[in-house]
N, C-alpha and C positions, 0 to 999 in steps of 0.2 A: 422376519427382523435381528439385524445382528446386533450385540451388548458391549463391552467390553465392559475388561471384570480384572478389580483390581487385588487378585491372585493371580496376574500374570496369566487366565487364561482368556481364546477369544470364542464367544460363540453363536455360531448358524443355530439360530430356533427350528429355519424352516428345515435342515438337513438333521437337525437333533447332533450334531458333532461338538466335541470339546476339547479343543487343544491346548496340552498341558506346553510349556516352557524343556522339560526336564523328558517331552519326549518327541518335539522335531524340532525339529531346524529351519532359518524362514522358506527357506525355499520348498517345505514339504506342504507349508501352509497352504500355496496357489495349487500343487499339483494336485492336490486330495480336496473335493473332487474331479478329475479330472477335466476331466465336461469344456473346466472354463477358457483353455486352450483350442478346443474347439469350438466356444463360440465366440470368440473376444480374437481378433488378428494381434493383440498384445496384452502381456498378464509381467503387470512390472510391481515392483514396494519401494516406495517411494518414502526417505527421510526430508517430510514437510519443513524442519527444520531448518537444510543445507540443503534442499534441492536437491539435493541427487538421489539417484536410480542405484540401487545396492542392488536386488536380484531384476532378473528380465530375461524372458519366455516371448520371443517375437516367429510368427508365421511370415511364412517368403515374401510372403503380400507385404511388406514393410522389411524392406534393407538397413540395413546400415543402424539398425533401433537400437545402443546396445547401453552401459553405463556410462553415468556421464549424468550433467543437468537434465532436469529433467522436463524442462520447457525448449531441449534443442532438437525435442524431434519435429516444433513445432516451426519450427524455422524461426525462434527468435532471441534474441541477447541475450533477456532477461528473464526476470520470473511470469508469470502470464495476470494480466491484469487482475480477472474474474480468476484466480485460481480454484479450482474445487477440490484442488490438494490442502488446504490450509484451513477452507472452507467447513472439511470433513475433520481435520485434524482439531478443529477450536470448537465444533457443532458439535461430537461424540459420535457422528453421524455419519448415513448414507446418501452420496450429492452427483447429480446430475450433471452435465453438460453438453451442447455443442462447440468441434470447436476447427478452426480450418485452418486450412495451407491454401498457397495459391488455385488447387487442385483438383483438391480431397475433404470431405466432409467425413468429420469423424463425430462418434456419440462417444462420453469416456463417462465409464461411474467409480467414482472415489469412495471406494469405503476404509474405516478404520481399526484397528489393532492393537492391541498390544504385548509384545512379546520382549522378555525379560525385563522388565518394570516400565518403560519408553517405548511408546505411541510411534506407529508406523500407518503410510495409509498403504492397498493395493487402488492400484490404477486398472480398471478392466475396458480398453481401447478399441471401438470399431469399426472400418470403415463404412460409413453409411453414404456413398455417394451415389445414385440410379436405383437406389431404393423407395427410396420412394417415401421418405419420412423428412425431411425439411422442403422437400419437393411439394409438396402440398400444402406448404406451408409458403415458398417465398417464389412458385413456379421455377421449371425446368433449365432457364439461364444459369448455366455454373457461378456466372459474377453475382447474378443475382442469389447466388442464395448464398457463397462468397459475405456479401453483403449484411444479408438479413442473419447470418451465427452473428458476424462483427457487430453490427447494431445492437441484437439481444442480450449479450455481452458487455456492452457500451451499460446501456441502460441501470446493469444494475451495482456497477458502482462509478460512476459517472455523473457527478451531477447537470441538472438539466439545462443551466443556464450557461454558466462559467463553463462546462464540456472539462474542468478537471476534477480529478477523485472527489469521489461523497464522502458522507460522516458514514456511511455501512461502510467505506471500503478501509478507511482510518481505523474504525472498532473490528476488524478483522488484520486486519495489517497490522497494529501496531505489537501487536501481543508477540506476533511471531516477529519483530525487528527486533522485540531483544531479546528473547530466546535466542537468538542470530548473534545481539552482540557477544552473550556470556558463552556462548559457543565456542568463537571464534576468539575473542576475547579484545573485540574493536571497538572502539569509543561510539556515542553516536551521537544526534543533538536533534531538537528541533528546534522551529521560528513560528512562532505567534506573530500572526501580521494583523494589527487588527484599521482600518481608516478610521482616521479622523474624524468626528465631527457626521459619517457619511449619514444621518435624521436631518440635519439641516440641508442638506444636496437633496436629501428627499422628496422636505420641505419646497423649496424654493424651485427647484427645475421640475420635479413630478416622480413616480416611482420608472417611468418606462425610463431617465436620463440617469438613476440609479440603475439601474441594472444596466447599462450600456458600461457604466462604467467600472459595476463587476467585471465584467466579461476580458472592458481592457486591461485592469488589474490582475485578472487571473494571467491573460495573454502575459503579460509581463513578466509575474512569477514565475510561468512555466515557463519561459525562455529562459530564465538565468537556471536554473534549476542543469547542474548540467554533469552532475555526477550519475553515474551507470545506472547504480540503485538508489536513487534520489528519484523524490520524487512531491508534489502538489495538489494539495488538497481543501474542498472549502469545509471549513469547521461549522457553519453558521454562521446565516445573513453576512453581513460584512468584515468577519470574522477568518483568515486562511489558515491551512500550516504546513509548515513544508518538512518535512523529514531527509534530515544529513546522515548518510551511512559514512561510516566511517572520517566520521568527525569531530575534531577537536574544537575546541576554545578558538582559539586561532583561525581556524577555517569557516566556524559558524560564522563569527565577527564578518569575516573577508566577504564572501554570503550575505549576513546583513546588510553590509555599506551597499553591493549594488544593488540588492535589490530597493534596500531606498531612495538610496540616487532615481531609478527608471522610476519609482511610479511620482518622486514628488518632482523628476523633471520632462516627465511625461507630457504633451498637451493631449486632451478628450475635451471634442467637439462635439458636441450638442447643438441643432438647431441652429448653426452658425455662432453658438455661446461658446466660450472658454471653459471649460469646469477643469485649475487642478485641488488635488488632492495630495494630502501625505498621507502620513503611517505611521502606527509605533508597532516597535518588534520586540518580542521578545524573546529571547534566549531559557534554552535549557538544556543540561546534559545530564546525558543519563550517569545515572549512579544504580552502586551494587545492589542488588535488595527491590529495588520501583517498579509499581504495578504502570499500565498504564498512564492511570488514571493522575496518578500523581506526577508520572513525567509534566503533563499534560497542567495537572494545578502549580505546576513552579514555571511552568513560560509564561503562563498565563496571570500568576500574580505578581512576575516582572516587568511583564506586559504592562498591567496594570497599575505598578509605582513607576513605570513614568510617566501615562497618563494624571498621574494629580499632580508632576511636576514637582515630587520631593525635592529639594533642595542638597541633602542632604547623604551621604551612601548609606544605604540599607545594612540593617544590624542582623548577621545568617540568622533563622529559627529554623531551623534542618541543617541535614547534608541533606537532604531531598535536593535542594531551593537554591542556586547558586545566588550572590547575592550583592554583586561587588555591582559598581554605577558608572557605566559609559553613552558615549555620544557621538553622536558622525559633527564633529571640528568641521568650518574651513575657513580657506583666510590662511591667520598664522599658521595656526597647528593640523594639521591633515592626516597624521601621528593616530588610529586605532587604539586606545590602553585594550588591556586583558582583564577585563567588566565583562558580565553577563549580560544586562539589559538595556536597551539602551529603544527610545520613542519617537512620536511625530517633532516636541521640539528641537530647532537648532541650537548649536552652543554656539557661541561669538568669543 
């Protein structure tokens, strides 16, 4: 079993080895024991916050595997949804998973290590195409194997009903998004979206109708997220969370306006009945020193202030919570003022 120690040491109990920052560099950590590079096709060290490959040892079987983003190996333009490097980093434990390209199946092992006070992740990657490992679970057809791997990875981070990301994904990804914003100095925002009167819809039309509405709204939110590193997740029940990478208040308000318009002017048909829904949206800007729960609480607080239909501007109580009010106007004034939350009530 592998363990991290606070004195910048990485211990492998099975091999009875201790590496000290005063004795080795990053490359030596994965060259000893040397048989790792004979067992795996790729052994590399990754910065899990910035998704950067810092060290790479690849066999001739994988040509073009160099330093850069860790996800470029998987022919993706952004980080993996079920990123085991992040999981190993957050859980401080070894993690394994299957990954697939269009014609190959891989087994990846991610192991966290501490070096000079910072946690990195060692990734060990093995091409297992044709080895009988995945074939025993999915069949011998390559398309079936790729589909099996994708489905298995989706189950961990996708909400089964709506197909957007789930609460587990939020808990795994949001702490790293905070660290990434701090490391790069870029702003970030989240939107908390709640459907107004959703219980009444369930009571009036049934839970199947409610499920259809959740699927419809989730699809609209997913289509409305346009940033390469933005994402949508179902927080729970009829609440959704949207992460906006690099977003200022101006951009967050623009996205919230677009999402609100899509939801409230969309027509949802269920058994020949047209159901219309409204939503409330709370915006939370990332502040220095914020923890994920504080960030969510700030956006959620703004959301429910609007739901309570308070008509006076909310007085700021904490540096973590943006406290000004805005609402979506129609007709005479279509300009959104730079405020921090708005919700289901239209202002005339």
